[in-house]
N, CA and C of each residue as an Amber inpcrd file, in Angstrom:
protein
   372
  48.1350000  -7.8320000 -19.6740000  49.4420000  -6.6740000 -20.5000000
  50.2240000  -6.5550000 -19.2520000  51.4240000  -7.0060000 -19.8740000
  52.7440000  -6.8690000 -18.9710000  52.6420000  -5.0160000 -18.9380000
  53.2970000  -4.5790000 -17.9160000  53.5150000  -3.1350000 -17.6700000
  54.7270000  -2.9480000 -18.5830000  55.0950000  -1.3330000 -19.3870000
  56.3230000  -0.6990000 -19.7540000  57.8240000  -1.2550000 -18.5560000
  57.4380000  -0.3220000 -17.5690000  58.4330000  -0.4760000 -17.0070000
  58.9180000  -2.3920000 -16.3010000  58.1580000  -2.8300000 -16.0200000
  58.3220000  -4.4130000 -15.9640000  59.3000000  -5.2220000 -17.1580000
  58.7570000  -4.7690000 -18.3680000  59.3260000  -5.3410000 -19.4630000
  61.0060000  -4.7920000 -19.2580000  60.7510000  -3.5270000 -18.8770000
  62.2670000  -2.7860000 -19.2310000  63.0510000  -3.1780000 -18.1430000
  62.8690000  -3.9400000 -17.0870000  63.8540000  -4.1830000 -15.7220000
  63.9490000  -6.2800000 -16.5070000  63.0250000  -6.4090000 -17.2500000
  63.2750000  -7.8840000 -17.4350000  64.2860000  -8.1630000 -18.8480000
  64.6650000  -6.6240000 -19.3730000  64.7860000  -6.5560000 -20.9420000
  66.6250000  -6.2600000 -20.2590000  66.4420000  -5.6390000 -18.7590000
  68.0420000  -5.5310000 -18.3360000  68.6870000  -6.5860000 -17.6430000
  67.8410000  -7.3940000 -17.1180000  68.1400000  -8.6310000 -15.9020000
  68.1690000  -9.8830000 -16.9380000  67.5550000  -9.6750000 -18.2080000
  67.7220000 -10.7850000 -19.3140000  69.2350000 -10.9530000 -19.7410000
  69.8490000  -9.6480000 -19.1250000  71.2010000  -8.9360000 -20.3700000
  72.3590000  -9.6860000 -19.4160000  71.9660000  -9.7390000 -18.2890000
  73.5970000  -9.9700000 -16.9340000  73.7380000 -11.1080000 -16.9810000
  74.8910000 -11.5030000 -17.7540000  75.5040000 -12.6460000 -17.9170000
  76.2170000 -13.8660000 -16.8790000  76.2170000 -14.7650000 -16.8260000
  76.6100000 -15.5330000 -15.8050000  77.6990000 -14.9420000 -15.3030000
  78.0790000 -15.4770000 -14.0150000  79.4090000 -14.8530000 -13.0500000
  79.3020000 -13.5280000 -12.5660000  78.2360000 -12.8450000 -13.5250000
  77.8020000 -11.5840000 -12.8130000  76.6880000 -11.1880000 -12.2110000
  76.4970000 -10.1110000 -11.4880000  75.2720000  -9.8230000 -10.7110000
  75.2930000  -8.4550000 -11.3380000  74.4950000  -7.9720000 -10.9800000
  73.5640000  -6.2120000 -11.0680000  73.0630000  -5.7800000  -9.5060000
  72.9120000  -4.9080000  -8.8430000  72.2760000  -4.5250000  -7.4520000
  70.7510000  -3.4350000  -8.3300000  70.1860000  -3.9930000  -7.0830000
  69.1650000  -3.3510000  -7.5910000  69.2340000  -1.9560000  -7.7450000
  69.4480000  -1.3700000  -7.3560000  70.3280000   0.6830000  -7.6340000
  70.2870000   0.8280000  -9.4930000  71.4680000  -0.5350000  -9.8300000
  71.9190000  -0.2780000 -10.8730000  70.4810000  -0.2030000 -11.8400000
  69.8380000  -1.0760000 -11.7760000  68.7580000  -1.4100000 -12.4830000
  67.7610000  -0.3810000 -12.7480000  67.9120000   0.0570000 -11.3970000
  66.7550000   1.3190000 -10.9970000  67.0680000   2.8130000 -11.8830000
  68.5030000   2.8140000 -12.0670000  69.2810000   3.8200000 -12.8800000
  68.6820000   3.8240000 -14.1930000  68.9330000   2.1410000 -14.7610000
  68.5590000   2.2800000 -16.1260000  67.5280000   1.9390000 -16.5280000
  66.3030000   2.1170000 -15.7910000  64.9670000   1.6060000 -15.7040000
  64.3740000   2.9350000 -15.6160000  65.1070000   3.9480000 -14.8190000
  64.4040000   5.0540000 -14.3590000  63.1600000   4.8380000 -13.6290000
  63.5180000   4.2380000 -11.9230000  62.6920000   4.0640000 -10.9630000
  63.4120000   3.7960000  -9.4860000  62.7880000   3.4500000  -9.3040000
  63.4490000   3.4760000  -7.4900000  63.6460000   2.0390000  -7.5590000
  64.9250000   1.6620000  -6.6100000  65.0180000   0.3940000  -6.1110000
  64.1430000  -0.5810000  -5.9800000  63.4270000  -0.2400000  -5.2080000
  62.5810000  -0.5640000  -4.4790000  61.2800000  -1.0240000  -5.2400000
  61.0480000  -0.5170000  -6.6650000  59.8330000  -0.7040000  -7.1650000
  60.6520000  -2.6160000  -8.0630000  62.2660000  -1.8910000  -8.4680000
  62.6720000  -3.0600000  -8.9580000  62.5600000  -4.4550000  -7.8520000
  62.9550000  -3.7460000  -6.8310000  62.4640000  -5.4260000  -5.8810000
  61.1690000  -5.7980000  -6.1200000  60.6080000  -5.1430000  -5.6940000
  59.0750000  -5.4280000  -5.9520000  58.8070000  -6.1920000  -6.7990000
  58.9720000  -5.6530000  -8.5570000  58.5840000  -6.5700000  -9.2420000
  59.4090000  -8.1000000  -9.4360000  60.5370000  -7.7760000  -9.0110000
  61.4130000  -9.0420000  -8.9130000  60.5650000 -10.4790000  -8.0520000
  60.3200000  -9.7680000  -6.6700000  59.4680000 -10.3750000  -5.8880000
  58.1070000 -11.1710000  -6.7530000  57.6160000 -10.3470000  -7.2800000
  56.3820000 -10.8730000  -7.5750000  56.7230000 -11.6300000  -9.2450000
  57.6260000 -12.0950000  -9.1550000  57.5840000 -12.8870000 -10.8590000
  57.1680000 -14.1290000 -10.3540000  56.2860000 -14.0940000 -11.4570000
  55.8310000 -16.0070000 -12.0000000  56.6430000 -16.9970000 -11.9510000
  56.3210000 -18.2160000 -11.8400000  57.3790000 -19.1820000 -11.8600000
  58.0180000 -19.1630000 -13.1610000  56.7880000 -18.9030000 -14.4150000
  57.6350000 -19.0770000 -15.8070000  58.5890000 -17.6150000 -16.0280000
  57.8770000 -16.7540000 -15.4910000  58.8310000 -15.5580000 -15.1200000
  60.8120000 -15.7360000 -14.8090000  60.3910000 -16.3430000 -13.8020000
  61.6070000 -17.1020000 -13.0230000  62.6160000 -17.9060000 -13.9500000
  61.3350000 -18.5180000 -14.6350000  62.5270000 -19.7180000 -15.6840000
  63.2330000 -18.8440000 -16.7150000  62.3170000 -17.8450000 -17.1700000
  62.8850000 -17.0750000 -18.3870000  63.7230000 -15.4250000 -17.8040000
  64.1060000 -15.2670000 -17.2730000  65.2780000 -14.4620000 -17.0870000
  65.8780000 -14.8940000 -15.6990000  67.4470000 -14.1010000 -15.8560000
  68.6260000 -14.7400000 -14.6020000  67.9430000 -13.4600000 -13.2750000
  66.6300000 -13.8250000 -12.4730000  66.4850000 -12.9340000 -11.8150000
  67.2530000 -12.4590000 -10.6490000  67.8800000 -14.1590000 -10.4060000
  68.8880000 -14.3730000  -9.4250000  70.1530000 -13.8290000  -9.1790000
  70.1930000 -13.0560000 -10.2260000  71.7390000 -12.7000000 -10.4050000
  71.2430000 -10.6750000  -9.8660000  70.5180000 -10.7470000  -9.3850000
  70.1790000  -9.1590000  -8.8040000  70.3460000  -9.2290000  -7.1670000
  71.1900000  -8.5780000  -6.6790000  71.2360000  -8.2920000  -5.3750000
  71.2350000  -7.4940000  -5.0380000  71.7280000  -7.1440000  -3.4770000
  71.6340000  -6.0160000  -3.0620000  72.7340000  -4.9250000  -3.2530000
  73.0570000  -3.9250000  -2.9710000  74.6170000  -3.4090000  -3.4790000
  75.3920000  -3.6230000  -2.5420000  75.2330000  -4.0020000  -0.9580000
  76.4360000  -4.6060000  -0.0600000  77.1070000  -5.7920000  -1.2940000
  76.0840000  -6.0670000  -1.8470000  76.9050000  -8.1500000  -2.3260000
  75.7520000  -8.9530000  -1.4360000  75.1810000  -8.5770000  -0.8340000
  74.3590000  -9.3610000   0.2600000  73.0490000 -10.3160000  -0.4970000
  72.6410000 -11.2540000  -0.3740000  71.9100000 -12.0290000  -1.4410000
  70.4610000 -11.3780000  -0.4070000  69.4830000 -10.5840000  -0.8160000
  68.3950000  -9.9700000   0.1160000  67.3970000 -10.8180000   0.1610000
  67.0450000 -11.4650000  -0.4500000  66.0020000 -12.5420000  -0.5870000
  65.9080000 -13.3970000   0.4090000  67.0310000 -13.8300000   0.6840000
  67.1240000 -15.0840000   2.1130000  66.1140000 -14.3640000   2.5020000
  65.6510000 -13.0650000   3.0170000  64.8770000 -13.0650000   4.0230000
  63.3840000 -13.6840000   3.3390000  63.1900000 -14.0020000   2.4320000
  61.7090000 -14.1250000   1.3430000  61.6090000 -15.5080000   2.1860000
  62.5930000 -16.3770000   2.5030000  62.4520000 -17.9910000   2.6860000
  62.6680000 -18.2290000   1.7160000  61.9000000 -19.5600000   0.8500000
  62.1290000 -20.4720000   0.1690000  62.9460000 -20.0940000  -1.0140000
  62.4740000 -18.7880000  -1.6690000  62.9990000 -17.7140000  -2.7930000
  63.9200000 -17.1910000  -2.7700000  64.4800000 -17.1520000  -1.6710000
  65.8740000 -16.6650000  -0.7610000  66.6490000 -17.9670000  -0.9730000
  66.3120000 -18.8850000  -0.5980000  67.3300000 -20.2220000  -0.7200000
  67.5350000 -20.7730000  -1.9320000  66.4860000 -20.5910000  -3.0960000
  66.4700000 -20.4070000  -4.3630000  67.6620000 -20.0100000  -4.7560000
  67.8290000 -18.7540000  -4.6340000  68.4970000 -17.5220000  -5.2730000
  69.8580000 -18.0020000  -4.9740000  70.0870000 -18.8550000  -3.4780000
  71.1510000 -18.5970000  -3.2410000  71.9130000 -20.4300000  -3.9390000
  71.0930000 -20.6600000  -3.8920000  71.2450000 -22.4490000  -4.7740000
  71.6450000 -21.8310000  -6.3000000  71.2450000 -21.1960000  -7.1080000
  71.5350000 -20.8500000  -8.0630000  72.8750000 -20.3960000  -8.7210000
  72.9900000 -19.2260000  -6.8570000  74.2840000 -18.5570000  -7.4750000
  75.6540000 -19.4670000  -7.4410000  74.8980000 -20.1950000  -6.5490000
  76.4900000 -21.5160000  -6.2080000  76.8850000 -22.3440000  -7.3890000
  75.3410000 -22.7380000  -8.0450000  75.7720000 -23.8670000  -8.9390000
  76.2030000 -23.1950000 -10.1400000  76.1410000 -21.6520000  -9.9160000
  76.6830000 -20.9270000 -11.4060000  78.3740000 -20.6580000 -10.9460000
  78.4170000 -21.2360000  -9.9900000  79.8880000 -20.9730000  -9.2550000
  80.0640000 -19.4920000  -9.0060000  79.4070000 -18.6690000  -8.4910000
  79.3540000 -17.2620000  -7.6260000  80.6130000 -17.6420000  -6.4000000
  81.4460000 -16.6930000  -5.8480000  81.6360000 -16.4770000  -4.9460000
  81.0480000 -15.9290000  -4.0400000  80.7800000 -17.1010000  -2.8440000
  79.5840000 -16.4670000  -2.3090000  80.6840000 -16.4650000  -0.3630000
  80.2220000 -15.3340000   0.9660000  80.6520000 -15.8600000   1.8480000
  79.7130000 -15.2260000   2.7450000  79.3870000 -15.8100000   3.8240000
  78.4010000 -15.0390000   4.5620000  76.8870000 -14.8680000   4.1170000
  76.5820000 -15.6070000   3.1280000  75.5370000 -14.9200000   2.3830000
  75.8280000 -13.7860000   1.6760000  76.8670000 -13.6120000   1.5130000
  77.8020000 -12.0680000   0.5560000  78.1550000 -12.5060000  -0.8420000
  77.7280000 -12.4160000  -2.2730000  78.6410000 -12.5740000  -3.2690000
  79.7480000 -11.4400000  -3.5640000  81.0610000 -11.8910000  -4.0560000
  82.3980000 -10.9740000  -4.0650000  81.5660000  -9.6080000  -5.1410000
  81.5740000  -8.7730000  -4.6720000  81.4380000  -7.7960000  -5.7310000
  82.2920000  -7.6210000  -6.5830000  83.9890000  -7.5870000  -6.0890000
  85.1800000  -7.1020000  -6.8450000  84.9620000  -7.6950000  -7.9440000
  84.5120000  -9.3540000  -7.8630000  84.8080000 -10.1180000  -9.2300000
  83.4660000 -10.4080000  -9.8920000  81.9520000 -10.4590000  -8.8340000
  81.0940000 -10.4430000  -9.9210000  80.1560000  -9.4070000 -10.2150000
  80.7320000  -8.3140000  -9.8400000  79.6910000  -7.0230000 -10.4430000
  80.2650000  -7.0420000 -11.6870000  78.5630000  -6.5340000 -12.1770000
  78.3940000  -6.0920000 -13.9770000  77.7870000  -4.8610000 -14.1310000
  78.7510000  -4.1360000 -14.7260000  77.9290000  -2.8870000 -14.3240000
  77.0460000  -2.1030000 -15.8570000  77.4010000  -3.0440000 -16.5460000
  76.4440000  -3.0880000 -18.0960000  77.1810000  -3.3990000 -18.8930000
  76.6500000  -3.8560000 -19.9050000  77.3450000  -3.8190000 -21.2030000
  78.6630000  -4.5670000 -21.2870000  78.9070000  -5.2540000 -20.5010000
  80.0450000  -5.6890000 -20.4700000  81.0210000  -4.6400000 -19.5150000
  81.1970000  -4.0800000 -18.8970000  82.1970000  -3.2220000 -18.0240000
  82.3230000  -3.4810000 -16.9910000  83.0790000  -3.8460000 -16.1740000
  83.2300000  -4.2220000 -14.9850000  84.4470000  -3.3650000 -14.5390000
  83.9510000  -2.9790000 -12.9950000  84.7600000  -2.0910000 -12.3690000
  86.3610000  -1.9710000 -12.5640000  86.6910000  -3.1260000 -12.2040000
  87.8630000  -3.9620000 -12.1870000  88.9860000  -3.5730000 -13.7400000
  88.0000000  -2.9020000 -14.6240000  88.9480000  -3.2980000 -15.9690000
  89.2880000  -2.3500000 -16.6210000  89.0000000  -1.2750000 -15.3320000
  89.9320000   0.5020000 -15.4210000  88.8460000   1.4570000 -17.1290000
  87.5900000   0.2610000 -17.2920000  87.7190000   1.4040000 -18.0640000
  86.2110000   2.7180000 -18.0400000  86.2050000   2.3860000 -16.7400000
  85.3540000   3.9490000 -16.2340000  85.7130000   4.2950000 -14.8360000
  85.2980000   5.5750000 -14.2710000  86.0200000   5.8980000 -12.8140000
  84.6000000   5.7970000 -12.1640000  83.7330000   5.6840000 -11.8970000
  82.3930000   5.5100000 -11.2510000  81.5720000   4.6000000 -12.2120000
  80.4760000   4.6980000 -11.1540000  79.1890000   3.7680000 -12.0560000
  78.4790000   4.7410000 -12.2970000  78.3540000   5.9100000 -11.4590000
  77.7010000   7.2840000 -12.1800000  78.1230000   7.7750000 -13.1390000
  79.2460000   7.7000000 -13.4700000  80.2470000   8.1410000 -14.7210000
  79.3040000   7.4180000 -16.0620000  79.4980000   5.9790000 -15.7830000
  78.8980000   5.0530000 -16.3640000  77.4460000   5.4470000 -16.8930000
  76.6500000   5.9430000 -16.0070000  75.0020000   6.1560000 -16.2770000
  75.5350000   7.2060000 -16.7400000  76.2530000   8.5230000 -16.7910000
  75.7520000   9.7650000 -17.2130000  76.3490000   9.2020000 -18.6670000
  77.6060000   8.6500000 -18.9040000  77.5480000   8.4840000 -20.5790000
  76.7200000   7.5530000 -21.0880000  76.0110000   6.8910000 -20.5580000
  74.4990000   6.1510000 -21.1340000  73.6120000   7.4760000 -21.6610000
  73.5940000   8.4070000 -20.6430000  72.2740000   9.3700000 -20.9780000
  72.8730000   9.8190000 -21.8270000  73.5300000  10.3940000 -22.5510000
  74.5620000  11.2730000 -24.0220000  73.7900000  10.4640000 -25.6100000
């Protein structure tokens, strides 16, 4: 049986559209958990789960493809991001172009001041 936290994380990650990424801390805030727990859950995905959700669209806050440290899975993540035409330089995704704050709000659209402000609005 799946844990409630794992299902919540899957639901959030499943909503990340093509050409956008979220970082572990964003998902952690939305799931009320720690960023490391999000990483732990995504690192432990089965092959079926990897095919079911766009796990590769979750990266480090800095834009780095953090799973590259994991070897084969990291290389697969980079390959999938390149296949979807993400701008990547030195294993780092262009966050100004690709960061998705959730529900279609992107920081360059000036709809909110900060990510923290956005999270506060979600809590209301």
